[in-house]
C-alpha positions in Angstrom: 50.9 76.4 128.7 53.0 75.6 131.8 56.4 77.4 132.2 59.2 76.5 134.5 61.2 79.6 135.2 64.5 77.9 136.1 67.5 79.3 134.3 70.0 76.9 132.7 72.6 78.4 135.0 72.8 80.9 137.8 73.5 84.5 136.6 76.1 85.7 139.1 79.8 86.9 139.1 80.9 83.5 140.5 78.9 81.5 137.9 80.2 83.6 135.1 83.8 83.2 136.2 83.4 79.5 136.6 81.9 79.1 133.2 83.8 81.7 131.2 86.9 82.6 133.1 85.7 86.1 133.9 83.2 87.7 136.2 80.3 89.7 134.6 82.0 93.0 135.6 85.2 91.8 133.9 83.2 91.1 130.8 81.7 94.5 130.9 85.2 96.0 130.9 86.0 93.8 127.8 83.0 95.1 126.0 83.8 98.7 127.0 87.3 98.3 125.6 85.7 97.0 122.4 83.7 100.2 122.0 80.7 99.4 124.1 77.1 100.2 123.1 78.3 102.4 120.1 79.4 99.1 118.4 75.9 97.7 118.6 74.6 94.5 119.9 75.4 92.4 116.8 79.1 93.4 116.7 79.5 92.8 120.5 77.8 89.4 120.2 79.9 88.3 117.3 83.0 89.4 119.2 82.2 87.4 122.3 80.9 84.3 120.5 83.1 84.0 117.4 86.4 85.7 118.4 86.5 85.0 122.1 84.7 81.7 121.9 82.2 82.3 124.7 79.4 79.8 125.0 76.2 81.0 123.2 74.1 81.1 126.4 76.7 83.1 128.3 77.3 85.4 125.3 73.7 86.4 125.3 73.6 86.7 129.1 76.7 88.9 129.2 75.4 91.2 126.4 71.9 91.6 128.0 73.3 92.1 131.5 75.9 94.5 130.1 73.2 96.6 128.5 71.3 96.7 131.9 74.4 97.6 133.8 75.3 100.5 131.5 71.7 101.8 131.4 71.2 101.0 127.7 67.4 101.1 127.0 65.0 101.3 124.2 62.5 104.2 123.7 60.1 102.7 126.2 62.8 102.9 128.9 63.3 99.1 129.2 66.4 97.2 128.0 66.1 95.3 124.7 66.4 92.2 126.8 66.6 88.6 125.7 65.2 87.2 122.4 64.6 83.5 122.1 64.0 81.5 119.0 62.8 77.9 118.6 62.2 76.1 115.3 60.6 72.9 114.2 60.6 71.3 110.7 57.2 69.9 109.7 56.0 67.7 106.8 52.8 69.7 106.3 52.0 72.9 104.4 52.6 76.3 106.1 48.8 76.8 106.0 48.2 73.6 107.9 50.8 74.4 110.5 49.5 77.9 111.2 45.9 76.8 111.1 46.6 74.3 113.9 48.1 77.1 115.9 44.9 79.2 115.2 43.1 76.6 117.3 44.5 78.2 120.5 42.6 75.8 122.8 45.4 73.2 122.8 48.3 75.5 123.7 46.6 78.5 125.4 43.7 76.9 127.1 40.1 76.0 126.5 38.1 78.5 124.5 41.2 80.5 123.3 40.7 81.8 119.7 43.5 83.2 117.6 41.9 86.2 115.9 43.4 89.6 115.1 42.6 92.0 117.9 41.5 89.2 120.2 42.8 88.6 123.7 43.7 85.4 125.6 44.2 84.3 129.2 46.6 81.3 129.3 46.2 80.9 133.1 48.6 81.7 135.9 48.2 85.4 135.2 49.6 85.0 131.7 47.6 86.9 129.0 48.0 88.8 125.8 46.5 90.2 122.6 46.8 89.1 119.0 48.2 91.9 117.0 48.4 90.3 113.6 47.1 87.0 112.1 48.0 86.2 108.5 46.7 82.7 107.6 49.4 80.3 106.6 52.2 82.8 107.4 52.2 84.6 110.7 50.7 85.0 114.2 51.9 87.9 116.2 50.9 88.6 119.8 51.9 90.1 123.1 52.6 88.2 126.3 52.5 89.5 129.8 52.2 88.1 133.3 54.1 87.4 136.5 57.8 87.9 135.8 57.1 89.2 132.3 57.3 92.8 130.9 54.3 94.2 129.1 56.4 94.8 125.9 57.1 91.2 125.0 56.1 90.3 121.5 55.9 86.8 120.0 56.0 85.9 116.3 55.0 82.5 115.0 56.1 82.3 111.4 55.9 79.5 108.8 58.2 79.3 105.8 59.0 76.6 103.3 62.6 75.5 103.0 63.7 72.6 100.9 60.2 71.4 100.6 59.5 71.3 104.3 57.7 73.8 106.5 59.8 75.5 109.1 57.8 76.9 111.9 59.7 79.4 114.1 58.7 81.1 117.3 60.5 84.3 118.2 59.8 85.7 121.7 61.3 89.2 122.1 62.0 91.7 124.9 62.2 89.1 127.8 63.7 91.1 130.7 65.3 88.3 132.7 67.4 85.1 132.1 64.9 82.9 134.0 61.9 84.0 131.9 64.0 83.6 128.7 65.1 80.0 129.6 61.6 79.1 130.9 59.9 80.4 127.7 62.4 78.7 125.4 61.7 75.3 127.0 57.9 76.0 127.1 57.8 77.0 123.4 59.9 73.9 122.5 57.3 71.7 124.2 54.5 73.5 122.3 56.3 72.8 119.0 56.8 69.2 119.9 53.1 68.9 120.7 52.3 70.6 117.4 54.4 68.1 115.5 52.6 65.2 117.3 49.2 66.7 116.5 50.1 67.0 112.8 51.5 63.5 112.5 
C-alpha cells in the first residue's frame, strides 16, 4: 500500500489565517475562551464547525493542534491526534467484503495473512499486528512505521444499511496532519480497489 504524505494544506499560522481568518494561536484563544479542554473535544469541534462555520479539515486541524499546544495527552503521553474515516457502499454481503480483506496480499503485500495475533510488513517500514478478526464484521490492527506513532489502531467494519453493505475504515491516533491526509487518501484507494475486485 503506497502512501503519499502530502497534507491537503500547509499547517501554519499564515495558512490558517488565509483559510479561516485567524492564526492557529488566535484559534487557541477562542477555544480557551469557550472553556478549553474541560469542554471536551466533541463540544469544541461542534463549536468550531457548526457555530463558527470553520471548514471540516481546518476544524479538525485546529482541535488537534490546540491539544498539542496545551499539552493535552492521553494516558500513554501522546495526544489523541487525528482520526480519519473512509466509507464505501458495496453490493455484496458483509461476509464477502470482510473475507476479501482477509486476503491481505492485495492491499498489504504478497503473503500477508489477516489472522488474529498475526503480523504484517506492508513495505517501506510499515508494519503492524492483527488484534481482532471477526469474520464478516471486523478486522482490527495496529499500524506503525516512518512518520507514524506505535499507538495507531485501525478498524475495518462492515455493517448492512438499507440492504447494502457499508464498509468503514477508521484509523485512529495519527499524530500529524500529513500522516492523516496521506492515510485517508491511501485507504480511499484501497476501498476503491476492493469495490473493483468485488464487481
